[in-house]
KEBABA-352030 format. One line per 5 residues: number of its first residue (from 1); for each residue x, y, z of C-alpha. Coordinates in nm, 2 decimals. Each point is the difference from the previous one (the first is absolute). Layout:
REM residues N
NUM = X,Y,Z | ...
//
This chain:
REM residues 803
1 = 3.26,8.09,-2.18 | -0.30,-0.14,-0.19 | 0.20,-0.32,-0.05 | 0.05,-0.03,0.37 | -0.37,0.05,0.08
6 = -0.08,-0.26,-0.26 | 0.23,-0.25,0.15 | -0.14,0.09,0.34 | -0.36,-0.07,-0.13 | 0.11,-0.32,-0.16
11 = 0.17,-0.11,0.33 | -0.31,0.09,0.21 | -0.22,-0.18,-0.25 | 0.22,-0.30,-0.01 | 0.01,0.00,0.38
16 = -0.38,0.01,0.02 | -0.03,-0.26,-0.27 | 0.23,-0.23,0.19 | -0.19,0.05,0.32 | -0.33,-0.05,-0.18
21 = 0.14,-0.31,-0.16 | 0.12,-0.14,0.33 | -0.33,0.09,0.17 | -0.19,-0.16,-0.29 | 0.20,-0.32,0.02
26 = -0.05,-0.01,0.38 | -0.37,0.06,-0.03 | -0.04,-0.26,-0.28 | 0.21,-0.24,0.20 | -0.22,0.05,0.30
31 = -0.32,-0.05,-0.21 | 0.15,-0.31,-0.16 | 0.10,-0.15,0.33 | -0.35,0.07,0.15 | -0.16,-0.15,-0.31
36 = 0.22,-0.30,0.01 | -0.09,-0.05,0.37 | -0.37,0.02,-0.08 | 0.04,-0.24,-0.29 | 0.19,-0.25,0.22
41 = -0.29,-0.02,0.24 | -0.20,-0.14,-0.30 | 0.23,-0.30,-0.02 | -0.11,-0.35,0.11 | 0.22,-0.27,0.14
46 = 0.00,-0.37,-0.09 | 0.17,-0.28,0.18 | 0.12,-0.27,-0.24 | 0.10,-0.35,0.09 | 0.10,-0.29,-0.22
51 = -0.02,-0.38,0.03 | 0.28,-0.18,0.19 | -0.02,-0.27,-0.26 | 0.07,0.22,-0.30 | 0.16,-0.10,-0.33
56 = 0.29,-0.25,0.02 | 0.33,0.17,-0.08 | 0.36,-0.11,-0.03 | 0.30,0.20,0.10 | 0.01,0.17,-0.34
61 = -0.37,-0.04,-0.09 | -0.11,0.27,0.25 | 0.08,0.27,-0.26 | -0.27,-0.11,-0.23 | -0.26,0.01,0.28
66 = 0.12,0.34,0.13 | -0.01,0.15,-0.35 | -0.38,0.00,0.02 | 0.03,0.31,0.23 | 0.14,0.20,-0.30
71 = -0.34,-0.04,-0.17 | -0.17,0.12,0.32 | 0.21,0.32,0.00 | -0.07,0.05,-0.37 | -0.37,-0.04,0.06
76 = -0.01,0.24,0.29 | 0.18,0.26,-0.20 | -0.34,0.11,-0.14 | -0.08,0.14,0.35 | 0.18,0.32,-0.09
81 = -0.18,0.06,-0.33 | -0.26,0.21,0.17 | 0.15,0.33,0.12 | -0.22,0.24,0.20 | 0.10,0.36,0.06
86 = 0.37,-0.09,-0.01 | -0.05,-0.30,0.23 | 0.14,-0.33,-0.14 | -0.14,-0.31,0.17 | 0.25,-0.26,0.12
91 = -0.01,-0.33,0.19 | 0.19,-0.12,0.31 | 0.14,-0.34,0.08 | 0.10,-0.09,0.35 | 0.16,-0.29,0.19
96 = -0.06,0.06,0.37 | 0.01,-0.15,0.35 | -0.22,0.17,0.26 | 0.14,0.08,0.34 | -0.22,-0.27,0.15
101 = 0.01,-0.33,-0.18 | 0.26,-0.20,-0.19 | -0.13,-0.03,-0.35 | 0.14,0.20,-0.29 | -0.28,0.09,-0.23
106 = -0.04,0.14,-0.35 | -0.21,0.31,-0.05 | -0.11,0.19,-0.30 | -0.15,0.35,0.00 | -0.18,0.16,-0.30
111 = -0.25,0.28,-0.05 | -0.35,-0.12,0.07 | -0.11,0.04,-0.36 | 0.28,-0.23,-0.11 | -0.07,-0.28,0.24
116 = -0.17,-0.21,-0.26 | 0.30,0.05,-0.24 | 0.23,-0.14,0.27 | -0.22,-0.29,0.08 | -0.03,-0.10,-0.37
121 = 0.37,0.02,-0.05 | 0.07,-0.22,0.30 | -0.27,-0.25,-0.08 | 0.12,-0.04,-0.36 | 0.36,-0.06,0.10
126 = -0.04,-0.16,0.34 | -0.33,-0.19,-0.01 | 0.05,-0.15,0.34 | 0.09,0.32,0.18 | -0.22,0.10,0.29
131 = -0.09,0.37,0.01 | -0.15,0.16,0.31 | -0.11,0.36,0.00 | 0.11,0.14,0.34 | -0.23,0.22,0.20
136 = 0.28,0.11,0.22 | 0.37,0.07,-0.06 | 0.28,-0.20,0.16 | 0.24,0.17,0.24 | 0.37,-0.06,0.02
141 = 0.07,0.27,0.26 | 0.09,-0.06,0.37 | -0.18,0.29,0.16 | 0.24,0.01,0.29 | 0.32,-0.06,-0.20
146 = 0.20,0.15,-0.28 | -0.01,-0.01,-0.38 | 0.26,0.00,-0.28 | -0.01,0.02,-0.37 | 0.19,0.03,-0.33
151 = -0.07,0.05,-0.36 | 0.17,-0.19,-0.28 | 0.17,0.19,-0.29 | 0.21,-0.12,-0.29 | 0.38,0.03,0.04
156 = 0.07,0.05,-0.37 | -0.18,0.16,-0.29 | -0.37,-0.06,-0.04 | 0.07,-0.16,-0.34 | 0.17,-0.31,0.16
161 = -0.20,-0.28,0.14 | 0.05,-0.19,0.33 | 0.05,-0.37,0.00 | -0.33,-0.17,-0.07 | -0.14,-0.34,0.09
166 = 0.11,-0.12,-0.35 | 0.36,0.01,0.12 | -0.06,-0.13,0.36 | 0.04,-0.36,0.11 | -0.29,0.01,0.25
171 = -0.33,0.17,0.05 | 0.09,0.35,0.13 | -0.32,0.02,0.20 | 0.12,-0.26,0.24 | 0.29,0.22,0.11
176 = -0.23,0.30,0.05 | -0.27,-0.20,0.18 | 0.26,-0.17,0.23 | 0.12,0.35,0.11 | -0.36,0.06,0.14
181 = -0.01,-0.34,0.17 | 0.27,0.10,0.25 | -0.23,0.26,0.17 | -0.15,-0.06,0.34 | -0.36,-0.11,0.03
186 = -0.10,0.31,0.19 | 0.13,0.35,0.01 | 0.19,-0.01,-0.34 | -0.15,0.07,-0.34 | 0.14,0.08,-0.35
191 = -0.11,0.07,-0.35 | 0.14,0.02,-0.35 | -0.22,0.24,-0.20 | 0.02,0.06,-0.37 | -0.21,0.28,-0.16
196 = -0.02,-0.04,-0.38 | -0.12,0.17,-0.31 | 0.12,-0.02,-0.36 | 0.29,0.21,-0.10 | -0.06,0.30,-0.23
201 = 0.04,-0.08,-0.37 | 0.30,0.22,-0.02 | 0.20,-0.24,0.22 | 0.07,-0.24,-0.28 | 0.11,0.28,-0.23
206 = 0.26,0.10,0.26 | 0.12,-0.36,0.02 | 0.02,-0.02,-0.37 | 0.22,0.31,0.00 | 0.23,-0.18,0.25
211 = 0.01,-0.30,-0.24 | 0.09,0.23,-0.28 | 0.29,0.15,0.19 | 0.12,-0.35,0.10 | 0.00,-0.10,-0.37
216 = 0.20,0.31,-0.07 | 0.27,-0.12,0.23 | -0.07,0.18,0.33 | 0.05,-0.19,0.32 | -0.31,-0.10,0.20
221 = 0.13,0.19,0.31 | 0.00,0.33,-0.19 | -0.35,-0.01,-0.15 | -0.35,-0.01,0.14 | 0.06,0.24,0.29
226 = -0.03,0.33,-0.18 | -0.38,-0.02,-0.04 | -0.19,0.18,-0.26 | 0.23,0.30,-0.01 | 0.29,-0.21,-0.13
231 = -0.22,-0.16,-0.26 | -0.12,0.34,-0.13 | 0.35,0.14,-0.02 | 0.12,-0.30,-0.19 | -0.28,0.03,-0.25
236 = 0.06,0.37,-0.05 | 0.37,-0.06,-0.06 | -0.08,-0.26,-0.26 | -0.24,0.23,-0.18 | 0.22,0.31,-0.01
241 = 0.32,-0.19,-0.08 | -0.19,-0.13,-0.30 | 0.11,-0.36,0.07 | -0.10,-0.30,0.18 | 0.25,-0.20,0.20
246 = 0.09,-0.28,-0.23 | 0.26,-0.14,0.24 | 0.01,-0.37,-0.07 | 0.25,-0.06,0.27 | -0.06,-0.34,0.16
251 = -0.10,0.04,0.37 | 0.22,-0.16,0.26 | -0.09,-0.34,0.14 | -0.15,0.17,0.31 | -0.22,0.22,-0.22
256 = -0.12,-0.30,-0.20 | -0.12,-0.15,0.32 | -0.14,0.34,0.11 | -0.18,0.04,-0.33 | -0.17,-0.34,0.05
261 = -0.11,0.10,0.35 | -0.13,0.34,-0.11 | -0.20,-0.16,-0.28 | -0.13,-0.25,0.26 | -0.13,0.30,0.21
266 = -0.26,0.09,-0.27 | -0.07,-0.35,-0.12 | -0.31,-0.01,0.23 | -0.23,0.27,0.13 | 0.17,0.25,0.23
271 = -0.15,0.14,0.33 | 0.06,0.28,0.23 | 0.04,-0.14,0.34 | 0.02,0.10,0.37 | 0.17,-0.28,0.19
276 = -0.02,0.04,0.38 | 0.11,-0.22,0.30 | -0.16,0.08,0.33 | 0.05,-0.17,0.34 | -0.12,0.05,0.36
281 = 0.12,-0.15,0.32 | 0.03,0.07,0.37 | 0.29,0.24,-0.06 | 0.13,0.20,-0.30 | 0.32,-0.21,0.01
286 = -0.19,-0.32,-0.03 | -0.21,0.14,-0.28 | 0.32,0.10,-0.18 | 0.14,-0.35,0.03 | -0.31,-0.13,-0.17
291 = 0.05,0.25,-0.28 | 0.36,-0.11,-0.04 | -0.12,-0.37,-0.03 | -0.26,0.10,-0.26 | 0.25,0.21,-0.20
296 = 0.24,-0.29,-0.01 | -0.26,-0.22,-0.18 | 0.02,0.25,-0.29 | 0.37,-0.06,-0.06 | -0.09,-0.30,-0.21
301 = -0.11,0.24,-0.27 | 0.34,0.16,-0.05 | 0.11,-0.04,-0.37 | 0.38,0.03,-0.02 | -0.01,0.16,-0.35
306 = -0.33,0.17,0.05 | -0.18,0.15,0.30 | -0.07,-0.06,0.36 | -0.21,0.15,0.28 | 0.13,0.25,0.25
311 = -0.17,0.07,0.32 | -0.08,0.34,0.14 | -0.08,-0.02,0.37 | -0.24,0.27,0.11 | 0.04,0.19,0.33
316 = -0.19,0.28,0.17 | -0.25,0.19,-0.21 | 0.09,-0.21,-0.30 | -0.10,-0.31,0.19 | -0.32,0.16,0.10
321 = -0.07,0.09,-0.36 | 0.08,-0.36,-0.11 | -0.23,-0.15,0.26 | -0.28,0.24,-0.11 | 0.04,-0.09,-0.36
326 = 0.01,-0.37,0.09 | -0.31,0.02,0.23 | -0.21,0.17,-0.26 | 0.15,-0.19,-0.29 | 0.10,0.32,-0.18
331 = 0.22,0.02,-0.31 | 0.31,0.21,0.04 | 0.14,0.12,-0.33 | 0.32,0.13,0.16 | 0.11,-0.35,0.12
336 = -0.12,-0.20,-0.30 | 0.21,-0.24,-0.21 | -0.05,-0.17,-0.33 | -0.04,-0.38,-0.01 | -0.13,-0.21,-0.29
341 = -0.25,-0.29,0.04 | 0.28,-0.26,0.03 | 0.17,0.20,0.27 | -0.32,0.06,0.19 | -0.09,-0.37,-0.03
346 = 0.34,-0.08,0.16 | -0.06,0.23,0.29 | -0.37,-0.08,0.06 | -0.19,-0.30,-0.14 | -0.26,-0.22,0.13
351 = 0.12,-0.34,0.13 | 0.05,-0.29,-0.24 | -0.03,-0.34,0.17 | 0.12,-0.07,0.35 | 0.25,0.25,0.13
356 = 0.26,-0.05,0.27 | -0.14,0.29,0.20 | -0.16,-0.14,0.31 | -0.20,0.31,0.10 | -0.14,0.10,-0.34
361 = -0.38,-0.03,0.01 | -0.11,-0.26,-0.25 | -0.34,-0.13,-0.09 | 0.01,-0.35,0.14 | -0.30,-0.10,-0.21
366 = -0.16,0.13,-0.32 | -0.34,0.16,-0.04 | -0.25,-0.03,-0.28 | -0.31,0.20,-0.10 | -0.35,-0.12,0.07
371 = -0.21,-0.12,-0.29 | -0.22,0.26,-0.18 | -0.32,-0.19,0.08 | 0.02,0.02,0.37 | -0.33,-0.08,0.17
376 = -0.19,0.28,0.17 | -0.20,-0.24,0.22 | 0.09,-0.27,0.25 | 0.22,0.00,0.30 | 0.31,0.22,0.01
381 = 0.32,-0.20,0.00 | 0.24,0.29,0.00 | 0.15,0.26,-0.23 | 0.23,-0.02,-0.29 | 0.26,0.28,-0.01
386 = 0.18,0.03,-0.32 | 0.19,0.30,-0.14 | -0.16,0.21,0.28 | -0.36,-0.10,-0.11 | -0.22,-0.17,0.26
391 = -0.27,-0.25,-0.11 | -0.23,-0.17,0.24 | -0.01,-0.38,-0.06 | -0.34,-0.17,0.05 | -0.11,-0.35,-0.07
396 = -0.36,-0.10,-0.10 | -0.20,-0.27,0.18 | -0.01,-0.21,-0.32 | 0.38,0.00,-0.03 | 0.03,-0.09,0.36
401 = -0.20,-0.32,-0.06 | 0.31,-0.14,-0.17 | 0.17,0.02,0.35 | 0.31,0.18,0.12 | 0.34,-0.13,0.10
406 = 0.23,0.20,0.22 | 0.37,-0.08,0.08 | 0.26,0.18,0.19 | 0.26,-0.03,0.28 | -0.08,0.08,0.35
411 = -0.02,0.37,0.09 | -0.06,0.13,-0.36 | -0.36,0.12,0.04 | -0.22,-0.31,-0.08 | -0.20,0.03,0.31
416 = -0.09,0.37,-0.05 | -0.09,-0.08,-0.37 | -0.24,-0.27,0.12 | -0.15,0.22,0.27 | -0.06,0.28,-0.25
421 = -0.20,-0.24,-0.23 | -0.18,-0.16,0.29 | -0.11,0.33,0.14 | -0.13,0.12,-0.34 | -0.20,-0.33,-0.05
426 = -0.15,0.04,0.35 | -0.08,0.37,-0.06 | -0.16,-0.09,-0.33 | -0.24,-0.25,0.17 | 0.17,-0.31,-0.14
431 = 0.03,-0.34,0.16 | 0.35,-0.07,0.13 | 0.19,-0.28,0.18 | 0.36,0.06,0.12 | 0.22,-0.28,0.14
436 = 0.29,0.16,0.19 | 0.28,-0.23,0.12 | 0.15,0.28,0.22 | -0.31,0.17,0.14 | 0.11,0.36,-0.03
441 = -0.17,0.07,-0.33 | -0.35,-0.11,0.10 | 0.04,0.19,0.33 | 0.08,0.32,-0.20 | -0.29,-0.06,-0.24
446 = -0.24,-0.03,0.30 | 0.09,0.36,0.08 | -0.09,0.11,-0.35 | -0.35,-0.15,-0.02 | -0.26,0.26,-0.10
451 = -0.29,0.04,0.24 | -0.25,-0.13,-0.25 | 0.18,-0.33,-0.03 | 0.07,-0.09,0.36 | -0.29,-0.24,0.01
456 = 0.15,-0.19,-0.29 | 0.33,-0.08,0.18 | 0.09,-0.35,0.11 | 0.33,0.00,0.19 | 0.12,-0.36,0.03
461 = 0.27,0.00,0.26 | 0.11,-0.35,0.13 | 0.18,0.17,0.28 | -0.33,0.11,0.15 | -0.02,-0.30,0.24
466 = -0.29,0.15,0.20 | -0.25,-0.01,-0.28 | 0.14,-0.23,-0.28 | -0.17,0.00,-0.34 | -0.09,-0.34,-0.14
471 = 0.16,-0.12,-0.32 | -0.12,-0.35,-0.10 | 0.14,-0.11,-0.32 | -0.22,-0.31,-0.02 | -0.31,0.21,0.00
476 = -0.18,0.00,-0.33 | -0.32,0.11,-0.16 | -0.25,-0.29,-0.01 | -0.14,0.14,-0.32 | 0.34,-0.06,-0.16
481 = 0.11,-0.35,0.11 | 0.27,0.00,-0.26 | 0.18,0.23,0.24 | 0.09,-0.30,0.22 | 0.24,-0.13,-0.27
486 = 0.15,0.35,-0.05 | 0.06,0.03,0.38 | 0.17,-0.33,0.03 | 0.22,0.05,-0.30 | 0.10,0.35,0.13
491 = 0.07,-0.15,0.35 | 0.24,-0.25,-0.16 | 0.18,0.28,-0.18 | 0.02,0.20,0.32 | 0.16,-0.29,0.19
496 = 0.23,-0.06,-0.29 | 0.09,0.37,0.02 | 0.07,-0.02,0.37 | 0.16,-0.34,0.03 | 0.12,-0.10,-0.35
501 = -0.21,-0.31,0.00 | 0.20,-0.18,-0.27 | 0.25,-0.05,0.28 | -0.21,0.02,0.31 | -0.32,-0.16,-0.14
506 = -0.03,-0.22,-0.30 | -0.30,-0.19,-0.16 | -0.10,-0.17,0.33 | -0.03,0.34,0.18 | -0.21,0.14,-0.29
511 = -0.23,-0.31,-0.01 | -0.07,0.01,0.38 | -0.03,0.38,0.01 | -0.24,0.03,-0.29 | -0.23,-0.27,0.13
516 = 0.01,0.15,0.35 | -0.09,0.34,-0.13 | -0.28,-0.13,-0.22 | -0.14,-0.20,0.30 | 0.00,0.31,0.22
521 = -0.17,0.21,-0.26 | -0.27,-0.26,-0.08 | -0.18,0.11,0.32 | 0.08,0.36,0.11 | -0.25,-0.01,0.29
526 = 0.21,-0.25,0.19 | 0.31,0.22,-0.02 | 0.18,0.12,-0.31 | 0.34,0.17,0.08 | 0.36,-0.10,-0.01
531 = -0.04,-0.13,0.35 | -0.25,-0.26,-0.13 | 0.25,-0.13,-0.25 | 0.24,-0.09,0.28 | -0.29,-0.15,0.20
536 = -0.08,-0.24,-0.29 | 0.34,-0.16,0.05 | 0.02,0.01,0.38 | -0.37,-0.08,0.10 | -0.16,-0.32,-0.14
541 = -0.34,0.10,0.16 | 0.01,0.33,-0.18 | 0.11,-0.16,-0.33 | -0.29,-0.25,0.03 | -0.24,0.29,0.05
546 = 0.12,0.17,-0.31 | -0.02,-0.32,-0.20 | -0.36,-0.06,0.11 | -0.10,0.34,-0.14 | 0.21,-0.01,-0.32
551 = -0.16,-0.06,-0.33 | 0.32,-0.03,-0.20 | 0.05,-0.37,-0.07 | 0.36,0.05,-0.12 | 0.10,0.17,0.33
556 = -0.19,-0.25,0.21 | 0.17,-0.30,-0.18 | 0.34,0.15,0.05 | -0.04,0.02,0.38 | -0.18,-0.33,0.04
561 = 0.18,-0.22,-0.25 | 0.35,0.16,-0.02 | 0.10,0.21,0.29 | -0.15,-0.21,0.28 | 0.12,-0.32,-0.15
566 = 0.35,0.10,-0.10 | 0.28,-0.16,0.18 | 0.37,0.06,0.05 | 0.15,0.34,-0.05 | -0.31,0.12,-0.19
571 = -0.23,-0.09,0.28 | -0.23,0.28,0.13 | 0.18,-0.01,0.34 | 0.33,0.07,-0.17 | -0.14,0.27,-0.23
576 = -0.16,0.20,0.28 | 0.32,0.18,0.12 | 0.12,0.03,-0.35 | -0.31,0.20,-0.10 | -0.08,0.19,0.32
581 = 0.35,0.13,0.05 | -0.07,0.24,-0.29 | -0.30,0.14,0.19 | 0.14,0.01,0.36 | 0.21,0.31,-0.07
586 = -0.32,0.20,-0.07 | -0.25,-0.17,0.23 | 0.22,0.02,0.31 | 0.08,0.37,-0.06 | -0.18,0.24,0.24
591 = -0.05,0.26,-0.28 | -0.09,-0.23,-0.29 | -0.23,-0.25,0.17 | -0.28,0.26,0.09 | 0.01,0.12,-0.36
596 = 0.00,-0.32,-0.21 | -0.20,-0.19,0.26 | -0.32,0.20,-0.04 | -0.28,-0.16,-0.20 | -0.11,0.32,-0.15
601 = 0.23,0.25,-0.17 | -0.04,0.35,0.13 | -0.12,0.12,-0.35 | -0.09,-0.15,-0.33 | 0.25,0.07,-0.27
606 = -0.26,0.01,-0.28 | -0.19,0.27,0.19 | 0.33,0.19,0.06 | 0.06,0.02,-0.37 | -0.36,0.07,-0.11
611 = -0.05,0.26,0.26 | 0.33,0.17,-0.06 | 0.13,-0.05,0.35 | 0.35,0.11,0.11 | 0.18,-0.30,0.14
616 = 0.33,0.09,0.16 | 0.20,-0.30,0.12 | 0.29,0.04,0.24 | 0.24,-0.29,-0.04 | 0.29,0.14,0.19
621 = 0.25,-0.28,0.03 | 0.15,0.13,0.31 | -0.30,-0.10,0.21 | -0.13,-0.30,-0.20 | 0.32,-0.16,-0.12
626 = 0.07,-0.05,-0.37 | -0.18,-0.34,-0.03 | -0.32,0.12,0.16 | 0.01,0.33,-0.19 | 0.03,-0.20,-0.33
631 = -0.28,-0.24,0.09 | -0.25,0.28,0.07 | 0.10,0.18,-0.31 | -0.03,-0.31,-0.21 | -0.34,-0.07,0.14
636 = -0.13,0.35,-0.06 | 0.13,0.01,-0.36 | -0.16,-0.34,-0.06 | -0.33,0.12,0.14 | 0.00,0.31,-0.21
641 = 0.08,-0.20,-0.31 | -0.28,-0.24,0.07 | -0.24,0.29,0.06 | 0.11,0.16,-0.33 | -0.06,-0.32,-0.19
646 = -0.35,-0.03,0.15 | -0.10,0.31,-0.18 | -0.08,-0.20,-0.31 | -0.36,0.01,0.12 | -0.03,0.37,-0.09
651 = 0.06,0.17,-0.33 | 0.32,0.19,-0.07 | -0.14,0.35,0.01 | -0.14,-0.08,0.35 | 0.34,-0.09,0.14
656 = 0.16,0.30,0.17 | 0.38,0.03,0.00 | 0.18,-0.12,0.31 | 0.37,0.08,0.06 | 0.23,-0.25,0.17
661 = 0.33,0.14,0.12 | 0.26,-0.26,0.10 | 0.33,0.12,0.14 | 0.28,-0.26,0.00 | -0.25,-0.21,-0.20
666 = 0.23,-0.29,-0.05 | -0.05,-0.10,0.37 | -0.38,-0.01,-0.02 | -0.08,-0.14,-0.33 | -0.01,-0.36,-0.13
671 = 0.05,-0.10,-0.37 | -0.37,0.08,-0.04 | 0.12,0.36,-0.04 | 0.06,-0.10,-0.36 | -0.37,-0.07,-0.03
676 = -0.09,0.33,0.17 | 0.21,0.20,-0.24 | -0.14,-0.16,-0.31 | -0.37,-0.04,0.11 | -0.08,0.25,0.28
681 = -0.04,0.29,-0.25 | -0.33,-0.15,-0.11 | -0.13,0.02,0.35 | 0.14,0.35,0.07 | 0.26,-0.10,0.25
686 = 0.29,0.23,-0.07 | 0.34,-0.09,0.15 | 0.27,0.23,0.11 | 0.31,-0.22,0.08 | 0.31,0.14,0.17
691 = 0.33,-0.15,0.11 | 0.37,0.05,0.01 | 0.18,-0.22,-0.25 | -0.09,-0.25,-0.28 | 0.19,-0.29,0.16
696 = -0.27,-0.03,0.26 | -0.24,-0.14,-0.27 | -0.02,-0.34,-0.15 | 0.04,-0.04,-0.37 | -0.37,-0.06,-0.06
701 = -0.11,0.30,0.21 | 0.26,0.22,-0.17 | -0.12,-0.09,-0.34 | -0.36,0.06,0.11 | 0.08,0.34,0.14
706 = 0.19,0.13,-0.30 | -0.24,-0.16,-0.24 | -0.32,0.14,0.15 | 0.07,0.33,0.17 | -0.08,0.31,-0.20
711 = 0.21,0.24,0.22 | 0.35,-0.05,0.12 | 0.13,0.26,0.25 | 0.37,-0.04,0.08 | 0.16,0.19,0.28
716 = 0.38,-0.04,0.05 | 0.10,-0.37,-0.03 | 0.32,-0.21,0.01 | 0.21,-0.12,-0.29 | -0.15,-0.34,-0.04
721 = -0.36,0.14,-0.02 | 0.12,0.28,-0.23 | 0.14,-0.25,-0.24 | -0.33,-0.17,-0.01 | -0.22,0.31,-0.02
726 = 0.21,0.19,-0.25 | -0.17,-0.17,-0.29 | -0.33,0.14,0.12 | 0.12,0.36,0.01 | 0.25,0.02,-0.28
731 = 0.09,0.19,-0.21 | -0.13,0.29,0.21 | 0.17,-0.11,0.32 | 0.29,-0.23,0.06 | 0.09,-0.23,0.29
736 = 0.23,0.27,0.13 | -0.30,0.24,0.03 | -0.21,-0.27,0.18 | 0.28,-0.04,0.25 | 0.05,0.37,0.07
741 = -0.33,0.17,-0.01 | -0.05,0.22,0.31 | -0.23,-0.07,0.29 | -0.37,0.08,-0.05 | 0.05,-0.02,-0.38
746 = -0.13,-0.27,-0.22 | 0.05,-0.13,-0.35 | -0.35,-0.09,-0.13 | -0.10,-0.23,-0.29 | -0.37,0.02,-0.02
751 = -0.32,-0.01,-0.21 | -0.19,0.30,-0.11 | -0.34,-0.07,-0.15 | 0.10,-0.37,-0.02 | 0.31,0.06,-0.20
756 = 0.36,-0.02,0.12 | 0.19,0.33,-0.01 | 0.37,0.07,0.01 | 0.15,-0.02,0.35 | 0.04,0.33,0.19
761 = 0.09,0.11,0.35 | -0.21,0.15,0.27 | 0.06,0.17,0.34 | -0.24,-0.15,0.25 | -0.23,0.22,0.21
766 = 0.11,0.13,0.34 | -0.12,-0.20,0.30 | -0.32,0.09,0.18 | -0.03,0.04,0.37 | -0.28,-0.18,0.18
771 = -0.18,0.05,0.33 | 0.13,-0.26,0.25 | -0.30,0.07,0.23 | -0.25,-0.07,-0.28 | 0.20,-0.32,-0.08
776 = -0.04,-0.13,0.35 | -0.37,0.08,0.00 | -0.05,-0.20,-0.32 | 0.19,-0.29,0.14 | -0.22,-0.01,0.30
781 = -0.32,0.03,-0.21 | 0.11,-0.28,-0.23 | 0.09,-0.23,0.30 | -0.35,0.05,0.15 | -0.17,-0.07,-0.33
786 = 0.19,-0.31,-0.11 | 0.20,-0.13,0.29 | -0.12,-0.26,0.26 | 0.12,0.00,0.36 | 0.28,-0.26,0.04
791 = -0.17,-0.16,0.30 | -0.30,-0.10,-0.21 | 0.22,-0.15,-0.27 | 0.21,-0.20,0.24 | -0.31,-0.14,0.16
796 = -0.13,-0.11,-0.34 | 0.33,-0.17,-0.09 | 0.02,-0.17,0.34 | -0.35,-0.14,-0.03 | 0.10,-0.17,-0.33
801 = 0.27,-0.21,0.18 | -0.22,-0.10,0.30 | -0.07,-0.37,0.00
//
């Protein structure tokens, strides 16, 4: 009776204990899940991309490059050293393609306080990787479709490894990435997710027990599945039997191979892993088909004498649970498997070199950090973004005096880059001249002019035929008579630029032209424009008038003793059409004649520079024609150069900076640009030269540009230019980088405090929107201030030709 009551009490107590234990486990599990969910919200997400160029590998050489990833896993193992209230941190690796888009992207998620650890690991092993901290998560799910998913487990004992990259003939990442590439651009998404933390220390002891049994002659298929219970029983049997198993039986050939594989399992750090495949599409069936395609890419890891993956497809509530764990990047102990660093590297590694995976997002061009001594003053060029850190890049005025050279193909962002600098110079109260061969840029700038600088604007638009502005290249400062020689020399270079005078001219043309120009400029009061040069040849009465007022004996002797007395083909009569044919193109043009035929230029270029005026020149070729556009540009550049050189009459500290922006500069500069680049710095004329490709420059100009510019800004360029510029940017950037940099990104080689710094990349500033109404008002104001009614100009020209 008493015994029965005792048994009853024991039974009831046991029942309560079991219920309490189950309830306790349930409560602890709920608490743990809630804590894990809260901890997962403290994770940050990185997008990681790698250079398309990458290290060069052979068919077998890829293994050496891939093996670097094993060091990454070993380094990241320290993430789990810090355990908090039973929570063991882990990290998550993902390869995913969003439901909108076609690029498969690498992602890494780590606890926020371990972000720097991850960055350091990646930087040390993959120095050219690009890391971007994501503010928002990606999304693979089709909200109106269905989803499917599976988890990967090991088919055989945990002690046996899968086939690794060391025994594969090709990069296994290619097969996996290509499985993603078959998804549609919209409506289909997929992800491979691997949650990882280091295996417990006891794991290797368990594997060593398996090794011990194998050495004792047991077959690999009969060991390694009993877990800890089998190990404990074996040890107890050994102890109580008073003997150790000294069986020296030689294992079978299969077990020899199995022994090697098991020893390989613990030859590198081992990790506990969740391996998930998730897909979403318009229907559940289509999502399942994507999962099957992804699963098939893991068949390559099957090791005949070792292990392989098996796929457990989730349905119903199990699928919901899987999607929940995937979405919050939770670690699920129940579905974990053990993989060593070599196995993990095989399944997930960062790309090595160029992969045959067309939709894998790769970094087309490398990035590099900004120098540590970045200026805090000067105009803002853009921002350097490196390893998630943004640095504003400015350039001081003194460094800008060494000029800037900008190159890039059409449509890459050069114009916006120029506009940003021009706007800042204007807003800072600086003097600026912009020559725009297309017209759009200066029109946009007009809409950005601050109210306090409207009066400083001169908008030179040859297309304004109602009130043309005068541009007389023969006009000079009487206080500087030496300018006459400069003007004539520059005119010769202009005609050589436009007509290639070595073929179309020759020494006779130069002799007659120089003497005609000198004669005209000897007496400006009787007419001193390009029109008068033509009249010297065609009107004897006008020529005699000029000779009567000339005090230059050399010029007078030429006309009286040489030109007028020459006979044959060199006679003046024969030379007239030869010379004047070069002028007729401009003088007969309805747009050009009112501009270059005016005696007085609309403004004095020296005053423009000294008073920090804003000169915006619209040289749109569509209205003017290429030849006329080039002539006007060449004349204006020549006038600015002459004005700059005239500044020798004031001390250096009295010369304010003036910024000359030349887009497509090869069309509007003569060989004298070499003089500007080497000498203009003294006179505070600072050049910003832009164009599309180096082949547009003559050898002398090319040498002058690269020998005298302190800043080179390279947008995306072609192969030939990349081969040339590579030596200016290596070893930081290669020709491949120069050819593949994204739009609105620039590789910059510049000066900081007068010293050259290592090249780096910047992202240019976003475009500014102007006010079109303000732009039109400024155009009208400038026309009224500097333009002359066309009727008045034509009357003055007609009066010159009246007998």
